C-alpha positions in Angstrom: 7.7 37.9 21.3 6.9 34.3 22.3 8.4 31.8 19.9 7.8 28.1 20.6 7.3 24.8 18.7 3.8 23.7 19.5 3.2 20.9 16.9 5.3 18.8 14.7 8.2 16.3 14.6 11.1 17.5 16.7 13.5 14.7 16.1 14.0 11.2 14.7 16.0 8.4 16.4 17.2 5.4 14.5 20.0 2.9 13.9 19.0 3.0 10.2 19.7 6.5 8.9 19.0 5.4 5.3 15.3 5.1 6.2 15.1 8.8 7.1 14.7 11.8 4.8 13.8 15.4 5.4 14.8 18.4 7.4 14.7 17.2 11.0 17.2 16.4 13.7 18.3 12.8 13.3 20.0 10.9 16.1 21.8 7.9 14.8 22.4 5.1 17.3 24.3 1.8 17.3 21.3 -0.5 17.7 17.6 -0.7 18.4 17.9 -0.8 22.2 20.0 2.4 22.2 17.4 4.0 19.8 14.6 3.2 22.3 16.5 4.6 25.2 17.6 7.8 23.4 14.0 8.4 22.2 12.7 8.1 25.7 15.3 10.5 27.1 14.6 13.0 24.3 10.9 12.9 24.9 11.4 13.7 28.6 13.8 16.5 27.8 11.5 18.0 25.1 8.2 17.3 26.9 7.1 15.4 23.8 5.8 12.0 22.8 7.7 9.1 21.3 6.1 7.2 18.4 7.6 3.9 17.3 7.1 3.4 13.6 8.0 -0.3 14.0 10.7 -0.2 11.4 13.5 0.8 13.6 12.6 4.5 13.5 11.3 6.5 16.5 9.9 10.0 16.0 9.6 12.6 18.8 6.5 14.7 18.3 5.2 17.7 20.1 1.4 17.6 20.3 
């Protein structure tokens, strides 16, 4: 049986956890620079794309 995540939000990275709701992995960082770096690293590890919502929140999405 082959089980894999093919589409959807895999994670959220932010320094502002009060802006995030839902059932997804949230990585809380110290500042916006750390958020950007962690989002980039996660996208490489998960073979996914980073989308900047321009409010201090980055989502990692598998397309």
